[in-house]
Legacy VTK file of the C-alpha trace (Angstrom):
# vtk DataFile Version 3.0
C-alpha trace
ASCII
DATASET POLYDATA
POINTS 295 float
79.812 158.206 114.538
81.335 155.460 116.523
78.092 153.844 117.727
77.379 152.717 114.029
80.435 150.418 114.159
79.274 148.628 117.281
75.790 148.549 115.783
77.036 147.035 112.872
78.917 144.494 114.753
75.724 143.553 116.794
73.664 143.351 113.847
76.106 140.932 112.308
76.347 138.875 115.447
72.604 138.582 115.572
72.242 137.385 111.862
75.023 134.940 112.671
73.290 133.616 115.571
69.878 133.404 113.786
71.830 131.677 110.961
73.560 129.231 113.454
70.163 128.591 115.131
68.444 127.905 111.842
70.929 125.570 110.594
71.106 123.629 113.956
67.423 123.225 114.008
67.506 121.719 110.377
70.560 119.427 110.833
69.644 118.178 114.246
66.108 116.927 113.656
65.071 113.345 114.175
62.663 110.916 112.671
60.255 111.471 115.474
60.102 115.138 114.315
59.808 114.639 110.634
57.932 111.403 109.996
54.864 109.560 111.072
54.780 105.635 111.137
51.728 105.098 109.096
51.168 101.251 108.807
52.558 97.957 109.728
51.427 97.156 113.286
54.727 97.786 115.072
56.887 96.643 112.063
57.975 100.121 111.517
60.232 101.477 114.371
62.247 104.660 115.253
65.344 103.810 117.126
68.420 105.455 118.598
66.839 108.409 119.827
65.327 109.292 116.592
68.369 109.024 114.275
67.472 105.496 112.924
64.120 104.136 111.332
63.616 100.593 110.353
60.903 98.986 108.162
59.962 95.298 108.302
58.003 92.898 106.202
56.737 89.500 107.126
54.169 87.159 105.627
51.493 89.041 107.509
52.088 92.673 106.677
54.757 95.224 105.376
55.263 98.507 106.848
55.681 102.233 105.948
56.040 105.826 106.994
55.297 109.453 105.673
56.533 112.865 106.190
54.776 115.178 108.492
55.359 117.971 106.093
54.290 118.642 102.486
56.819 120.067 100.073
56.618 122.098 97.042
60.316 121.792 95.540
62.916 120.555 97.519
66.448 118.809 97.725
65.839 115.655 99.760
68.686 113.286 100.786
67.976 109.826 102.700
70.478 107.245 103.448
69.103 103.676 103.188
70.524 100.392 103.782
68.447 97.748 101.778
67.031 94.143 102.810
70.166 91.762 102.721
70.508 88.309 101.535
67.553 86.628 99.541
65.260 89.817 99.008
63.388 88.437 96.049
59.803 89.611 95.839
60.306 92.530 98.034
60.164 96.170 97.252
61.468 99.212 99.206
59.847 102.252 97.797
61.102 105.895 98.615
59.130 108.551 96.784
57.452 112.025 96.841
53.766 112.039 95.921
50.693 114.171 96.112
47.110 112.725 96.259
44.403 112.148 93.896
43.633 110.879 90.392
45.949 113.561 88.959
48.679 113.082 91.348
52.351 114.004 90.933
55.089 111.632 91.903
58.798 111.073 92.081
59.901 107.680 92.610
62.745 105.429 93.731
61.829 101.917 94.137
64.360 99.020 94.932
63.327 95.642 93.528
64.802 92.764 95.580
66.517 89.682 93.980
67.999 86.407 95.062
71.149 86.285 97.030
74.103 87.377 94.829
71.968 88.948 92.250
71.926 92.734 92.106
68.969 94.902 93.246
67.185 96.949 90.402
66.696 100.594 91.114
63.418 101.641 89.434
62.619 105.411 88.986
59.670 106.863 87.506
57.932 110.457 87.282
54.249 111.062 87.281
52.912 114.465 86.211
49.162 115.098 86.560
48.434 111.400 86.934
50.544 110.025 83.856
53.387 108.048 84.505
54.957 105.336 82.417
58.365 107.082 82.456
60.473 104.260 83.989
64.133 104.130 83.867
65.989 101.188 85.623
69.604 100.863 86.832
71.839 98.374 88.670
73.902 99.967 91.244
77.774 99.846 91.355
77.920 98.648 94.905
76.061 96.232 97.340
73.295 98.477 98.655
72.755 95.911 101.670
76.153 96.071 103.219
76.086 99.655 104.285
74.054 102.989 103.987
74.082 105.049 100.697
72.535 108.329 100.021
69.718 108.547 97.650
68.609 112.040 96.675
66.041 113.797 94.931
66.481 117.417 93.540
63.093 118.823 92.567
63.120 122.462 91.397
61.213 124.479 88.723
63.769 123.515 86.226
64.054 119.766 86.588
64.062 116.681 88.748
67.420 114.859 89.153
67.675 111.674 90.812
71.204 111.021 92.492
72.968 108.251 94.177
75.936 109.005 96.553
76.055 112.441 94.920
76.113 110.934 91.354
73.320 112.014 89.309
71.765 109.052 87.311
68.571 110.689 85.827
67.273 114.075 84.886
63.626 114.932 84.071
63.506 118.406 82.705
60.750 120.929 82.756
59.445 120.864 78.952
56.125 122.375 79.510
57.113 124.595 76.523
56.508 121.367 74.244
53.383 120.156 76.158
55.003 118.035 78.656
53.393 118.296 82.141
55.948 118.992 84.900
55.288 118.520 88.556
55.080 122.205 89.904
51.755 123.077 91.509
50.950 119.907 93.828
52.813 119.822 97.341
53.868 116.399 97.827
54.793 114.274 100.969
57.804 111.790 101.498
56.704 108.187 101.646
58.427 105.001 102.152
57.214 101.425 102.389
58.518 97.779 102.358
56.132 95.421 100.960
55.692 92.251 99.187
55.350 92.505 95.308
56.288 88.918 94.221
53.602 88.928 91.567
55.904 91.311 89.454
59.109 92.449 91.248
61.517 89.906 90.598
61.905 88.565 87.000
58.345 89.518 86.281
57.103 87.649 89.173
58.782 84.319 88.418
60.673 84.439 91.668
58.534 84.320 94.707
59.245 85.663 98.218
61.015 83.084 100.583
59.015 83.542 103.768
61.351 81.478 105.600
63.735 84.411 105.393
61.508 86.804 107.494
61.688 89.238 108.806
62.900 91.501 105.832
64.323 94.935 107.217
65.366 97.997 105.489
67.060 100.649 107.467
66.940 104.562 107.313
69.210 107.371 108.661
70.515 110.877 107.936
67.137 112.424 106.462
68.037 116.052 105.193
65.575 118.356 103.357
66.454 121.927 101.877
62.836 122.511 100.895
59.998 124.699 100.384
57.331 123.547 103.153
53.733 123.927 102.179
51.535 124.864 104.852
48.040 126.479 104.992
48.277 127.072 101.186
51.604 128.842 101.230
55.185 127.984 100.778
57.792 128.800 103.309
60.006 130.089 100.425
57.906 132.937 100.005
57.979 133.820 103.677
59.924 136.928 104.764
60.561 135.485 108.100
64.181 134.567 108.383
64.861 135.592 104.976
68.243 136.774 105.715
69.249 132.912 106.811
67.299 131.518 104.043
68.567 133.036 101.007
72.104 131.451 101.153
70.564 128.139 101.524
68.474 128.335 98.431
70.950 127.622 95.538
69.149 124.320 94.933
66.086 126.056 93.752
68.022 127.214 90.737
70.697 124.228 90.581
71.090 122.359 87.130
73.559 119.853 86.146
77.008 121.310 85.255
79.382 119.638 82.764
81.038 117.558 85.437
77.597 116.310 86.701
76.373 115.662 83.251
79.477 113.602 82.601
78.916 111.516 85.811
75.337 110.873 84.804
76.404 109.756 81.460
78.869 107.356 83.052
76.035 106.140 85.127
73.582 105.569 82.223
76.093 104.065 80.193
77.410 101.546 82.508
74.524 100.848 84.772
71.178 101.686 82.941
69.256 98.553 82.058
65.877 99.874 80.880
65.080 103.480 79.444
61.320 103.920 78.264
62.782 106.559 75.997
64.262 103.882 73.730
61.522 101.277 74.014
60.013 101.612 70.505
57.876 98.351 70.925
56.033 100.009 73.853
55.359 103.287 71.996
54.740 102.157 68.246
53.037 105.593 67.565
56.276 107.446 68.619
58.181 108.014 71.663
56.907 110.397 74.064
57.992 113.893 73.171
60.436 114.327 76.156
62.595 111.596 74.940
63.737 113.701 72.023
65.402 115.829 74.790
67.419 112.889 76.338
65.658 112.469 79.609
LINES 1 296
295 0 1 2 3 4 5 6 7 8 9 10 11 12 13 14 15 16 17 18 19 20 21 22 23 24 25 26 27 28 29 30 31 32 33 34 35 36 37 38 39 40 41 42 43 44 45 46 47 48 49 50 51 52 53 54 55 56 57 58 59 60 61 62 63 64 65 66 67 68 69 70 71 72 73 74 75 76 77 78 79 80 81 82 83 84 85 86 87 88 89 90 91 92 93 94 95 96 97 98 99 100 101 102 103 104 105 106 107 108 109 110 111 112 113 114 115 116 117 118 119 120 121 122 123 124 125 126 127 128 129 130 131 132 133 134 135 136 137 138 139 140 141 142 143 144 145 146 147 148 149 150 151 152 153 154 155 156 157 158 159 160 161 162 163 164 165 166 167 168 169 170 171 172 173 174 175 176 177 178 179 180 181 182 183 184 185 186 187 188 189 190 191 192 193 194 195 196 197 198 199 200 201 202 203 204 205 206 207 208 209 210 211 212 213 214 215 216 217 218 219 220 221 222 223 224 225 226 227 228 229 230 231 232 233 234 235 236 237 238 239 240 241 242 243 244 245 246 247 248 249 250 251 252 253 254 255 256 257 258 259 260 261 262 263 264 265 266 267 268 269 270 271 272 273 274 275 276 277 278 279 280 281 282 283 284 285 286 287 288 289 290 291 292 293 294
């Protein structure tokens, strides 16, 4: 039975090579491979052999990009460095979205401000076309000085927003009490830099200073562990490369452990500046049902 030992070793080597190949493919990808520059007439640029992407805004136009692929659930990381200096009136949006009147959407939006004043991180979740689930935060660092990681974990149980690995918000799947949850519509990743000085900074009181153009935001180190949607099917249901995928799908069932929940409470206690779930004036007929579950 000696050949069975060598066969086992050979099989293990093949699996290891497949796994390393799969990991190398996923980790060595570039912006050229994963994204299309969709608007801005040259104001969006891919640089450094595909490792850096920049968006710019001037008085004539902003710019944007979107992912080549659609995803139905995923763990998405992107590092951003936001517009420095006087960014009042500008919005840098980074989000997942499907299309149509009943679309789903998971939003990060960064609202610019006057020099020295903090950015506002605006989050929202749309399900079946309904949003109005805003939570806003200040950040505990200057997001214009260096790159920081902004993450969305979207699985069948919940949506978790994180900044540099610290969860700041969780939107749970509460379909059991009638709250729609994004789970059926594949979404692309989008990002844009645009002028929103009619509302973005202090309700539109502070306007964009066009003498400061161009405004530029930078992106790097995109990573996605995700179910890619193609031709009506999810890659997570595919049997191909199943042996190399299984170890990499822990995110599909990941939930916040006690340590992560404490980190989220810290972020919300110290840096949350608006929560729709406590805005009784906005909802005089009663808060949305998910709010009793401390989203």
